[in-house]
Jmol script that loads the backbone (N, CA, C; Angstrom):
load data "model"
ATOM      1  N   MET A   1       1.028   2.508   1.335  1.00  0.00           N
ATOM      2  CA  MET A   1       0.432   2.398  -0.068  1.00  0.00           C
ATOM      3  C   MET A   1      -1.559   1.724  -0.092  1.00  0.00           C
ATOM      4  N   ASN A   2      -1.698   1.277   1.599  1.00  0.00           N
ATOM      5  CA  ASN A   2      -3.618   1.213   1.100  1.00  0.00           C
ATOM      6  C   ASN A   2      -4.575   1.924   1.118  1.00  0.00           C
ATOM      7  N   LEU A   3      -5.234   1.323   0.313  1.00  0.00           N
ATOM      8  CA  LEU A   3      -6.561   1.913   0.097  1.00  0.00           C
ATOM      9  C   LEU A   3      -7.324   2.302   1.051  1.00  0.00           C
ATOM     10  N   ALA A   4      -7.391   3.351   1.239  1.00  0.00           N
ATOM     11  CA  ALA A   4      -9.346   3.513   2.434  1.00  0.00           C
ATOM     12  C   ALA A   4      -9.870   2.642   1.738  1.00  0.00           C
ATOM     13  N   ARG A   5     -11.158   1.837   2.466  1.00  0.00           N
ATOM     14  CA  ARG A   5     -11.550   1.100   1.300  1.00  0.00           C
ATOM     15  C   ARG A   5     -12.847   0.981   2.520  1.00  0.00           C
ATOM     16  N   GLU A   6     -12.150   0.637   3.855  1.00  0.00           N
ATOM     17  CA  GLU A   6     -13.912   0.576   5.238  1.00  0.00           C
ATOM     18  C   GLU A   6     -13.665   2.455   5.729  1.00  0.00           C
ATOM     19  N   PRO A   7     -14.628   2.462   5.522  1.00  0.00           N
ATOM     20  CA  PRO A   7     -14.612   3.937   6.926  1.00  0.00           C
ATOM     21  C   PRO A   7     -14.426   3.346   7.972  1.00  0.00           C
ATOM     22  N   ARG A   8     -14.990   2.599   8.198  1.00  0.00           N
ATOM     23  CA  ARG A   8     -14.746   2.093   9.772  1.00  0.00           C
ATOM     24  C   ARG A   8     -12.402   1.743  10.069  1.00  0.00           C
ATOM     25  N   TRP A   9     -12.405   1.439   8.680  1.00  0.00           N
ATOM     26  CA  TRP A   9     -11.100   0.907   9.226  1.00  0.00           C
ATOM     27  C   TRP A   9     -10.787   2.190  10.036  1.00  0.00           C
ATOM     28  N   GLY A  10      -9.826   1.369  11.487  1.00  0.00           N
ATOM     29  CA  GLY A  10      -8.906   2.011  12.142  1.00  0.00           C
ATOM     30  C   GLY A  10      -7.956   2.756  11.795  1.00  0.00           C
ATOM     31  N   ARG A  11      -7.563   2.858  10.434  1.00  0.00           N
ATOM     32  CA  ARG A  11      -6.187   3.448  10.077  1.00  0.00           C
ATOM     33  C   ARG A  11      -5.915   3.507   9.288  1.00  0.00           C
ATOM     34  N   ASN A  12      -7.114   4.789   8.736  1.00  0.00           N
ATOM     35  CA  ASN A  12      -7.579   5.362   7.439  1.00  0.00           C
ATOM     36  C   ASN A  12      -7.012   6.242   7.588  1.00  0.00           C
ATOM     37  N   ILE A  13      -6.275   7.799   8.433  1.00  0.00           N
ATOM     38  CA  ILE A  13      -5.566   8.252   9.012  1.00  0.00           C
ATOM     39  C   ILE A  13      -5.168   8.025   7.903  1.00  0.00           C
ATOM     40  N   GLU A  14      -3.989   6.661   8.337  1.00  0.00           N
ATOM     41  CA  GLU A  14      -2.706   6.678   7.607  1.00  0.00           C
ATOM     42  C   GLU A  14      -2.426   6.652   5.587  1.00  0.00           C
ATOM     43  N   THR A  15      -3.723   6.090   5.730  1.00  0.00           N
ATOM     44  CA  THR A  15      -3.740   6.319   3.663  1.00  0.00           C
ATOM     45  C   THR A  15      -4.184   8.112   3.193  1.00  0.00           C
ATOM     46  N   PRO A  16      -3.392   8.027   1.899  1.00  0.00           N
ATOM     47  CA  PRO A  16      -3.692   9.130   1.316  1.00  0.00           C
ATOM     48  C   PRO A  16      -5.726   9.378   0.339  1.00  0.00           C
ATOM     49  N   GLY A  17      -6.111   8.045   1.329  1.00  0.00           N
ATOM     50  CA  GLY A  17      -7.345   8.066   0.482  1.00  0.00           C
ATOM     51  C   GLY A  17      -7.642   6.948  -0.011  1.00  0.00           C
ATOM     52  N   GLU A  18      -9.231   6.917  -0.770  1.00  0.00           N
ATOM     53  CA  GLU A  18      -9.558   5.615  -1.596  1.00  0.00           C
ATOM     54  C   GLU A  18      -9.206   6.112  -2.926  1.00  0.00           C
ATOM     55  N   ASP A  19      -8.404   6.615  -3.701  1.00  0.00           N
ATOM     56  CA  ASP A  19      -8.201   6.625  -4.844  1.00  0.00           C
ATOM     57  C   ASP A  19      -7.141   6.008  -5.482  1.00  0.00           C
ATOM     58  N   PRO A  20      -7.097   5.137  -6.689  1.00  0.00           N
ATOM     59  CA  PRO A  20      -5.435   4.406  -6.651  1.00  0.00           C
ATOM     60  C   PRO A  20      -4.765   5.326  -7.708  1.00  0.00           C
ATOM     61  N   TYR A  21      -4.908   6.396  -8.211  1.00  0.00           N
ATOM     62  CA  TYR A  21      -3.664   7.182  -8.870  1.00  0.00           C
ATOM     63  C   TYR A  21      -3.171   7.356  -7.953  1.00  0.00           C
ATOM     64  N   MET A  22      -4.467   8.582  -6.632  1.00  0.00           N
ATOM     65  CA  MET A  22      -3.613   9.368  -5.772  1.00  0.00           C
ATOM     66  C   MET A  22      -2.567   8.509  -4.786  1.00  0.00           C
ATOM     67  N   SER A  23      -3.077   7.356  -4.296  1.00  0.00           N
ATOM     68  CA  SER A  23      -2.530   6.968  -3.686  1.00  0.00           C
ATOM     69  C   SER A  23      -1.129   6.273  -3.913  1.00  0.00           C
ATOM     70  N   GLY A  24      -1.153   6.611  -5.647  1.00  0.00           N
ATOM     71  CA  GLY A  24      -0.040   5.866  -6.385  1.00  0.00           C
ATOM     72  C   GLY A  24       0.896   7.499  -6.433  1.00  0.00           C
ATOM     73  N   GLU A  25       0.213   8.454  -6.500  1.00  0.00           N
ATOM     74  CA  GLU A  25       1.255   9.689  -6.432  1.00  0.00           C
ATOM     75  C   GLU A  25       1.846  10.449  -4.684  1.00  0.00           C
ATOM     76  N   TYR A  26       1.039   9.672  -4.538  1.00  0.00           N
ATOM     77  CA  TYR A  26       1.326  10.148  -2.509  1.00  0.00           C
ATOM     78  C   TYR A  26       1.961   9.359  -2.233  1.00  0.00           C
ATOM     79  N   ALA A  27       2.677   7.760  -2.926  1.00  0.00           N
ATOM     80  CA  ALA A  27       3.650   6.905  -2.651  1.00  0.00           C
ATOM     81  C   ALA A  27       4.710   7.310  -2.957  1.00  0.00           C
ATOM     82  N   GLU A  28       5.042   7.751  -4.307  1.00  0.00           N
ATOM     83  CA  GLU A  28       5.312   7.642  -5.558  1.00  0.00           C
ATOM     84  C   GLU A  28       6.514   9.351  -4.982  1.00  0.00           C
ATOM     85  N   TRP A  29       5.468  10.301  -4.307  1.00  0.00           N
ATOM     86  CA  TRP A  29       6.452  11.524  -3.434  1.00  0.00           C
ATOM     87  C   TRP A  29       7.018  11.503  -1.943  1.00  0.00           C
ATOM     88  N   TYR A  30       6.235  10.273  -1.239  1.00  0.00           N
ATOM     89  CA  TYR A  30       6.561  10.364   0.007  1.00  0.00           C
ATOM     90  C   TYR A  30       7.520   9.836  -0.228  1.00  0.00           C
ATOM     91  N   VAL A  31       7.851   8.539  -1.170  1.00  0.00           N
ATOM     92  CA  VAL A  31       9.417   7.811  -1.286  1.00  0.00           C
ATOM     93  C   VAL A  31      10.611   8.671  -1.988  1.00  0.00           C
ATOM     94  N   LYS A  32      10.315   9.219  -2.982  1.00  0.00           N
ATOM     95  CA  LYS A  32      11.870  10.567  -3.387  1.00  0.00           C
ATOM     96  C   LYS A  32      12.082  11.740  -2.405  1.00  0.00           C
ATOM     97  N   GLY A  33      10.782  11.755  -1.152  1.00  0.00           N
ATOM     98  CA  GLY A  33      11.038  12.565  -0.259  1.00  0.00           C
ATOM     99  C   GLY A  33      12.046  12.066   0.853  1.00  0.00           C
ATOM    100  N   MET A  34      11.908  10.923   1.563  1.00  0.00           N
ATOM    101  CA  MET A  34      12.805  10.372   1.880  1.00  0.00           C
ATOM    102  C   MET A  34      14.508   9.778   1.431  1.00  0.00           C
ATOM    103  N   GLU A  35      13.883   9.531  -0.215  1.00  0.00           N
ATOM    104  CA  GLU A  35      15.575   8.855  -0.917  1.00  0.00           C
ATOM    105  C   GLU A  35      16.139  10.104  -1.133  1.00  0.00           C
ATOM    106  N   GLN A  36      16.193  11.237  -1.811  1.00  0.00           N
ATOM    107  CA  GLN A  36      16.409  11.918  -2.339  1.00  0.00           C
ATOM    108  C   GLN A  36      16.894  13.733  -1.550  1.00  0.00           C
ATOM    109  N   SER A  37      17.301  14.142  -1.481  1.00  0.00           N
ATOM    110  CA  SER A  37      18.040  15.307  -0.546  1.00  0.00           C
ATOM    111  C   SER A  37      18.597  16.587  -2.292  1.00  0.00           C
ATOM    112  N   PRO A  38      18.055  17.604  -2.227  1.00  0.00           N
ATOM    113  CA  PRO A  38      18.908  18.634  -3.157  1.00  0.00           C
ATOM    114  C   PRO A  38      20.082  18.915  -3.184  1.00  0.00           C
ATOM    115  N   GLU A  39      20.840  18.780  -1.825  1.00  0.00           N
ATOM    116  CA  GLU A  39      21.950  18.581  -1.080  1.00  0.00           C
ATOM    117  C   GLU A  39      23.001  17.922  -1.822  1.00  0.00           C
ATOM    118  N   ASP A  40      22.495  16.608  -2.786  1.00  0.00           N
ATOM    119  CA  ASP A  40      22.909  15.141  -2.837  1.00  0.00           C
ATOM    120  C   ASP A  40      22.014  14.816  -3.560  1.00  0.00           C
ATOM    121  N   PRO A  41      22.248  14.580  -5.014  1.00  0.00           N
ATOM    122  CA  PRO A  41      21.644  14.324  -6.106  1.00  0.00           C
ATOM    123  C   PRO A  41      21.666  12.852  -6.125  1.00  0.00           C
ATOM    124  N   TYR A  42      23.431  12.671  -6.043  1.00  0.00           N
ATOM    125  CA  TYR A  42      24.211  11.095  -6.501  1.00  0.00           C
ATOM    126  C   TYR A  42      23.580  10.085  -4.902  1.00  0.00           C
ATOM    127  N   HIS A  43      23.363   9.961  -4.110  1.00  0.00           N
ATOM    128  CA  HIS A  43      23.124   9.362  -3.337  1.00  0.00           C
ATOM    129  C   HIS A  43      21.749   9.022  -2.700  1.00  0.00           C
ATOM    130  N   ILE A  44      21.465   7.997  -2.132  1.00  0.00           N
ATOM    131  CA  ILE A  44      19.654   7.869  -1.644  1.00  0.00           C
ATOM    132  C   ILE A  44      19.830   8.446  -0.222  1.00  0.00           C
ATOM    133  N   GLN A  45      19.846   8.165   0.140  1.00  0.00           N
ATOM    134  CA  GLN A  45      19.465   8.855   1.473  1.00  0.00           C
ATOM    135  C   GLN A  45      19.173   8.022   2.672  1.00  0.00           C
ATOM    136  N   ALA A  46      17.634   7.118   2.274  1.00  0.00           N
ATOM    137  CA  ALA A  46      17.318   6.711   2.765  1.00  0.00           C
ATOM    138  C   ALA A  46      16.472   5.694   1.936  1.00  0.00           C
ATOM    139  N   SER A  47      16.579   4.225   1.669  1.00  0.00           N
ATOM    140  CA  SER A  47      16.532   3.154   0.877  1.00  0.00           C
ATOM    141  C   SER A  47      14.765   3.014   1.897  1.00  0.00           C
ATOM    142  N   ALA A  48      13.442   3.291   0.808  1.00  0.00           N
ATOM    143  CA  ALA A  48      12.051   2.872   0.793  1.00  0.00           C
ATOM    144  C   ALA A  48      12.200   1.677   0.837  1.00  0.00           C
ATOM    145  N   CYS A  49      11.580   0.961   0.988  1.00  0.00           N
ATOM    146  CA  CYS A  49      10.924  -0.601   1.167  1.00  0.00           C
ATOM    147  C   CYS A  49       9.130  -0.508   1.083  1.00  0.00           C
ATOM    148  N   CYS A  50       8.950  -1.018  -0.324  1.00  0.00           N
ATOM    149  CA  CYS A  50       7.606  -1.172  -0.319  1.00  0.00           C
ATOM    150  C   CYS A  50       7.527  -2.078  -0.023  1.00  0.00           C
ATOM    151  N   LYS A  51       6.533  -2.571   1.246  1.00  0.00           N
ATOM    152  CA  LYS A  51       6.204  -3.931   1.976  1.00  0.00           C
ATOM    153  C   LYS A  51       4.965  -5.102   2.215  1.00  0.00           C
ATOM    154  N   HIS A  52       3.713  -4.203   1.840  1.00  0.00           N
ATOM    155  CA  HIS A  52       2.617  -4.514   2.570  1.00  0.00           C
ATOM    156  C   HIS A  52       1.894  -5.145   1.131  1.00  0.00           C
ATOM    157  N   TYR A  53       1.579  -5.952   1.116  1.00  0.00           N
ATOM    158  CA  TYR A  53       0.944  -7.240   0.555  1.00  0.00           C
ATOM    159  C   TYR A  53      -0.143  -6.733  -0.330  1.00  0.00           C
ATOM    160  N   VAL A  54      -0.685  -6.765  -0.895  1.00  0.00           N
ATOM    161  CA  VAL A  54      -1.698  -5.892  -2.538  1.00  0.00           C
ATOM    162  C   VAL A  54      -2.899  -7.310  -2.382  1.00  0.00           C
ATOM    163  N   ALA A  55      -3.609  -5.736  -2.354  1.00  0.00           N
ATOM    164  CA  ALA A  55      -4.859  -5.708  -1.385  1.00  0.00           C
ATOM    165  C   ALA A  55      -4.891  -6.609  -0.153  1.00  0.00           C
ATOM    166  N   ASN A  56      -3.762  -6.796   0.575  1.00  0.00           N
ATOM    167  CA  ASN A  56      -4.298  -7.329   2.356  1.00  0.00           C
ATOM    168  C   ASN A  56      -4.008  -5.963   2.691  1.00  0.00           C
ATOM    169  N   SER A  57      -5.994  -5.136   3.084  1.00  0.00           N
ATOM    170  CA  SER A  57      -6.057  -3.944   4.398  1.00  0.00           C
ATOM    171  C   SER A  57      -6.816  -4.434   5.662  1.00  0.00           C
ATOM    172  N   MET A  58      -6.151  -6.122   5.623  1.00  0.00           N
ATOM    173  CA  MET A  58      -7.309  -6.381   7.134  1.00  0.00           C
ATOM    174  C   MET A  58      -6.534  -6.253   8.643  1.00  0.00           C
ATOM    175  N   ASP A  59      -6.350  -5.578   9.073  1.00  0.00           N
ATOM    176  CA  ASP A  59      -5.804  -6.040  10.315  1.00  0.00           C
ATOM    177  C   ASP A  59      -6.379  -7.190  11.532  1.00  0.00           C
ATOM    178  N   GLY A  60      -7.512  -6.720  11.340  1.00  0.00           N
ATOM    179  CA  GLY A  60      -8.089  -8.234  12.505  1.00  0.00           C
ATOM    180  C   GLY A  60     -10.157  -7.597  12.776  1.00  0.00           C
ATOM    181  N   THR A  61     -10.795  -8.175  13.212  1.00  0.00           N
ATOM    182  CA  THR A  61     -12.367  -7.785  13.366  1.00  0.00           C
ATOM    183  C   THR A  61     -13.009  -8.823  14.302  1.00  0.00           C
ATOM    184  N   THR A  62     -13.826  -8.254  15.333  1.00  0.00           N
ATOM    185  CA  THR A  62     -14.422  -9.605  15.521  1.00  0.00           C
ATOM    186  C   THR A  62     -15.699  -9.836  15.749  1.00  0.00           C
ATOM    187  N   ALA A  63     -17.433 -10.043  14.804  1.00  0.00           N
ATOM    188  CA  ALA A  63     -18.575 -10.408  14.462  1.00  0.00           C
ATOM    189  C   ALA A  63     -18.701  -9.673  15.643  1.00  0.00           C
ATOM    190  N   LYS A  64     -20.012  -9.288  15.256  1.00  0.00           N
ATOM    191  CA  LYS A  64     -21.160  -9.424  16.303  1.00  0.00           C
ATOM    192  C   LYS A  64     -21.497 -10.899  17.344  1.00  0.00           C
ATOM    193  N   ASN A  65     -20.745 -11.575  16.650  1.00  0.00           N
ATOM    194  CA  ASN A  65     -21.092 -12.881  17.483  1.00  0.00           C
ATOM    195  C   ASN A  65     -20.856 -13.718  17.944  1.00  0.00           C
ATOM    196  N   GLY A  66     -19.322 -12.536  17.997  1.00  0.00           N
ATOM    197  CA  GLY A  66     -17.716 -13.397  18.361  1.00  0.00           C
ATOM    198  C   GLY A  66     -17.107 -13.462  17.090  1.00  0.00           C
ATOM    199  N   GLU A  67     -16.785 -14.260  16.188  1.00  0.00           N
ATOM    200  CA  GLU A  67     -16.332 -14.794  14.650  1.00  0.00           C
ATOM    201  C   GLU A  67     -15.601 -13.840  14.961  1.00  0.00           C
ATOM    202  N   HIS A  68     -14.051 -14.577  14.905  1.00  0.00           N
ATOM    203  CA  HIS A  68     -12.645 -13.498  14.815  1.00  0.00           C
ATOM    204  C   HIS A  68     -11.851 -12.993  13.580  1.00  0.00           C
ATOM    205  N   HIS A  69     -12.366 -12.431  12.170  1.00  0.00           N
ATOM    206  CA  HIS A  69     -11.102 -12.455  11.193  1.00  0.00           C
ATOM    207  C   HIS A  69      -9.934 -11.811  10.904  1.00  0.00           C
ATOM    208  N   ASP A  70      -8.409 -12.321  11.014  1.00  0.00           N
ATOM    209  CA  ASP A  70      -7.860 -11.444  10.432  1.00  0.00           C
ATOM    210  C   ASP A  70      -7.196 -11.322   9.047  1.00  0.00           C
ATOM    211  N   ARG A  71      -5.784 -10.907   8.524  1.00  0.00           N
ATOM    212  CA  ARG A  71      -5.621 -11.144   7.324  1.00  0.00           C
ATOM    213  C   ARG A  71      -5.374 -12.277   6.983  1.00  0.00           C
ATOM    214  N   ASN A  72      -4.664 -14.079   8.295  1.00  0.00           N
ATOM    215  CA  ASN A  72      -5.030 -14.637   7.559  1.00  0.00           C
ATOM    216  C   ASN A  72      -5.738 -16.044   7.931  1.00  0.00           C
ATOM    217  N   HIS A  73      -6.461 -15.437   7.943  1.00  0.00           N
ATOM    218  CA  HIS A  73      -7.844 -16.560   7.740  1.00  0.00           C
ATOM    219  C   HIS A  73      -8.814 -15.852   6.949  1.00  0.00           C
ATOM    220  N   VAL A  74      -9.440 -14.989   5.844  1.00  0.00           N
ATOM    221  CA  VAL A  74     -10.415 -14.282   5.848  1.00  0.00           C
ATOM    222  C   VAL A  74      -9.965 -14.546   4.242  1.00  0.00           C
ATOM    223  N   ASP A  75     -11.324 -14.949   3.271  1.00  0.00           N
ATOM    224  CA  ASP A  75     -10.625 -15.939   2.345  1.00  0.00           C
ATOM    225  C   ASP A  75     -11.694 -13.846   1.383  1.00  0.00           C
ATOM    226  N   SER A  76     -10.828 -13.698  -0.010  1.00  0.00           N
ATOM    227  CA  SER A  76     -11.150 -12.475  -0.235  1.00  0.00           C
ATOM    228  C   SER A  76     -11.606 -12.345  -1.167  1.00  0.00           C
ATOM    229  N   THR A  77     -12.096 -12.551  -2.374  1.00  0.00           N
ATOM    230  CA  THR A  77     -12.278 -13.216  -3.566  1.00  0.00           C
ATOM    231  C   THR A  77     -12.617 -11.933  -4.109  1.00  0.00           C
ATOM    232  N   ILE A  78     -11.286 -11.033  -5.324  1.00  0.00           N
ATOM    233  CA  ILE A  78     -11.252  -9.638  -5.475  1.00  0.00           C
ATOM    234  C   ILE A  78     -10.976 -10.171  -7.327  1.00  0.00           C
ATOM    235  N   THR A  79     -11.556  -9.306  -8.031  1.00  0.00           N
ATOM    236  CA  THR A  79     -11.346  -9.078  -9.622  1.00  0.00           C
ATOM    237  C   THR A  79     -10.589  -8.685 -10.009  1.00  0.00           C
ATOM    238  N   MET A  80      -9.943  -9.464 -11.090  1.00  0.00           N
ATOM    239  CA  MET A  80      -8.827  -9.128 -11.712  1.00  0.00           C
ATOM    240  C   MET A  80      -8.892  -7.569 -11.977  1.00  0.00           C
ATOM    241  N   GLN A  81     -10.276  -7.494 -12.246  1.00  0.00           N
ATOM    242  CA  GLN A  81      -9.954  -6.180 -12.593  1.00  0.00           C
ATOM    243  C   GLN A  81      -9.793  -4.648 -11.897  1.00  0.00           C
ATOM    244  N   ASP A  82     -10.243  -5.450 -10.604  1.00  0.00           N
ATOM    245  CA  ASP A  82     -10.214  -4.693  -9.166  1.00  0.00           C
ATOM    246  C   ASP A  82      -8.985  -4.542  -8.965  1.00  0.00           C
ATOM    247  N   LEU A  83      -8.184  -6.344  -9.247  1.00  0.00           N
ATOM    248  CA  LEU A  83      -6.716  -6.569  -8.850  1.00  0.00           C
ATOM    249  C   LEU A  83      -6.042  -5.366  -9.017  1.00  0.00           C
ATOM    250  N   VAL A  84      -5.711  -5.446 -10.203  1.00  0.00           N
ATOM    251  CA  VAL A  84      -4.853  -4.392 -11.930  1.00  0.00           C
ATOM    252  C   VAL A  84      -5.378  -2.169 -11.126  1.00  0.00           C
ATOM    253  N   ASP A  85      -5.973  -2.053 -11.348  1.00  0.00           N
ATOM    254  CA  ASP A  85      -7.222  -1.164 -11.198  1.00  0.00           C
ATOM    255  C   ASP A  85      -7.014  -0.511 -10.424  1.00  0.00           C
ATOM    256  N   SER A  86      -7.724  -1.110  -8.799  1.00  0.00           N
ATOM    257  CA  SER A  86      -7.193  -0.628  -7.933  1.00  0.00           C
ATOM    258  C   SER A  86      -6.332  -1.170  -6.995  1.00  0.00           C
ATOM    259  N   TYR A  87      -5.910  -2.434  -6.505  1.00  0.00           N
ATOM    260  CA  TYR A  87      -4.754  -2.227  -6.150  1.00  0.00           C
ATOM    261  C   TYR A  87      -3.195  -2.468  -6.100  1.00  0.00           C
ATOM    262  N   MET A  88      -3.041  -2.712  -6.728  1.00  0.00           N
ATOM    263  CA  MET A  88      -1.689  -2.620  -7.657  1.00  0.00           C
ATOM    264  C   MET A  88      -1.241  -1.563  -8.380  1.00  0.00           C
ATOM    265  N   LEU A  89      -2.316  -0.705  -9.024  1.00  0.00           N
ATOM    266  CA  LEU A  89      -1.733   0.327  -9.087  1.00  0.00           C
ATOM    267  C   LEU A  89      -0.802   1.355  -8.533  1.00  0.00           C
ATOM    268  N   PRO A  90      -1.005   1.497  -6.874  1.00  0.00           N
ATOM    269  CA  PRO A  90      -0.614   2.351  -6.245  1.00  0.00           C
ATOM    270  C   PRO A  90       1.379   1.625  -6.205  1.00  0.00           C
ATOM    271  N   SER A  91       1.259   0.357  -6.353  1.00  0.00           N
ATOM    272  CA  SER A  91       2.475  -0.225  -6.383  1.00  0.00           C
ATOM    273  C   SER A  91       3.849   0.109  -7.615  1.00  0.00           C
ATOM    274  N   VAL A  92       2.860  -0.552  -8.364  1.00  0.00           N
ATOM    275  CA  VAL A  92       3.825  -0.444  -9.629  1.00  0.00           C
ATOM    276  C   VAL A  92       3.480   1.254  -9.764  1.00  0.00           C
ATOM    277  N   ASP A  93       3.463   2.130  -9.456  1.00  0.00           N
ATOM    278  CA  ASP A  93       3.373   3.307  -9.286  1.00  0.00           C
ATOM    279  C   ASP A  93       5.005   4.028  -9.335  1.00  0.00           C
ATOM    280  N   VAL A  94       4.951   3.587  -7.404  1.00  0.00           N
ATOM    281  CA  VAL A  94       5.995   3.972  -6.991  1.00  0.00           C
ATOM    282  C   VAL A  94       7.248   3.461  -6.956  1.00  0.00           C
ATOM    283  N   LEU A  95       6.837   2.222  -7.894  1.00  0.00           N
ATOM    284  CA  LEU A  95       8.310   1.097  -7.796  1.00  0.00           C
ATOM    285  C   LEU A  95       9.016   1.114  -9.400  1.00  0.00           C
ATOM    286  N   LEU A  96       8.252   1.890 -10.126  1.00  0.00           N
ATOM    287  CA  LEU A  96       8.481   2.387 -11.808  1.00  0.00           C
ATOM    288  C   LEU A  96       8.866   3.831 -11.508  1.00  0.00           C
ATOM    289  N   THR A  97       8.778   4.367 -10.931  1.00  0.00           N
ATOM    290  CA  THR A  97       9.015   6.456 -10.448  1.00  0.00           C
ATOM    291  C   THR A  97       9.803   5.930  -9.624  1.00  0.00           C
ATOM    292  N   SER A  98      10.000   4.837  -8.660  1.00  0.00           N
ATOM    293  CA  SER A  98      11.463   5.282  -7.785  1.00  0.00           C
ATOM    294  C   SER A  98      12.527   5.399  -7.763  1.00  0.00           C
ATOM    295  N   ARG A  99      12.984   4.928  -7.255  1.00  0.00           N
ATOM    296  CA  ARG A  99      14.624   4.390  -6.757  1.00  0.00           C
ATOM    297  C   ARG A  99      13.674   3.380  -5.820  1.00  0.00           C
ATOM    298  N   ALA A 100      12.835   3.122  -4.817  1.00  0.00           N
ATOM    299  CA  ALA A 100      12.385   2.335  -3.915  1.00  0.00           C
ATOM    300  C   ALA A 100      13.507   0.489  -4.192  1.00  0.00           C
ATOM    301  N   SER A 101      12.715   0.003  -3.138  1.00  0.00           N
ATOM    302  CA  SER A 101      12.461  -1.419  -3.684  1.00  0.00           C
ATOM    303  C   SER A 101      11.450  -2.081  -2.788  1.00  0.00           C
ATOM    304  N   SER A 102      10.864  -3.280  -3.422  1.00  0.00           N
ATOM    305  CA  SER A 102       9.716  -4.152  -2.589  1.00  0.00           C
ATOM    306  C   SER A 102      11.181  -5.757  -2.495  1.00  0.00           C
ATOM    307  N   ASN A 103      10.057  -6.053  -1.575  1.00  0.00           N
ATOM    308  CA  ASN A 103      10.357  -7.277  -1.026  1.00  0.00           C
ATOM    309  C   ASN A 103       9.246  -8.274  -1.126  1.00  0.00           C
ATOM    310  N   SER A 104       9.645  -9.683  -2.700  1.00  0.00           N
ATOM    311  CA  SER A 104       8.637  -9.999  -3.068  1.00  0.00           C
ATOM    312  C   SER A 104       8.052 -11.046  -1.644  1.00  0.00           C
ATOM    313  N   LEU A 105       8.721 -11.078  -0.876  1.00  0.00           N
ATOM    314  CA  LEU A 105       8.189 -11.921   0.457  1.00  0.00           C
ATOM    315  C   LEU A 105       6.365 -11.621   0.384  1.00  0.00           C
ATOM    316  N   TYR A 106       5.987  -9.959   0.170  1.00  0.00           N
ATOM    317  CA  TYR A 106       5.058  -9.122   0.448  1.00  0.00           C
ATOM    318  C   TYR A 106       4.493  -9.076  -0.605  1.00  0.00           C
ATOM    319  N   THR A 107       4.471  -9.096  -1.953  1.00  0.00           N
ATOM    320  CA  THR A 107       3.560  -8.691  -3.291  1.00  0.00           C
ATOM    321  C   THR A 107       3.104 -10.005  -3.500  1.00  0.00           C
ATOM    322  N   THR A 108       2.343  -9.819  -4.474  1.00  0.00           N
ATOM    323  CA  THR A 108       0.793 -10.612  -4.939  1.00  0.00           C
ATOM    324  C   THR A 108       1.089 -12.072  -5.528  1.00  0.00           C
TER     325      THR A 108
END
end "model"
wireframe off; spacefill off
backbone 0.3
color backbone group
């Protein structure tokens, strides 16, 4: 459910794009596809767990001067509006509309 915010990020192909609404819709139907089966609507086929940090898409990078940044050592300042409107929307979407669980260790 990560957003494609940086075009140079090597994992953009794993995301549905940079649109929070589209990412939420994609995640919702991806989870439903894993959990539901038309042959057995009463049982979950696989339990999906949404486990990424909200607004934590950085794997790691090294600047030209050799300085290394990774998700454990970067200070990202995100406005409350951007957090709610962009980064939290896909997570809330999928958790409210499916039976996916959430690992509280990995949420904001």
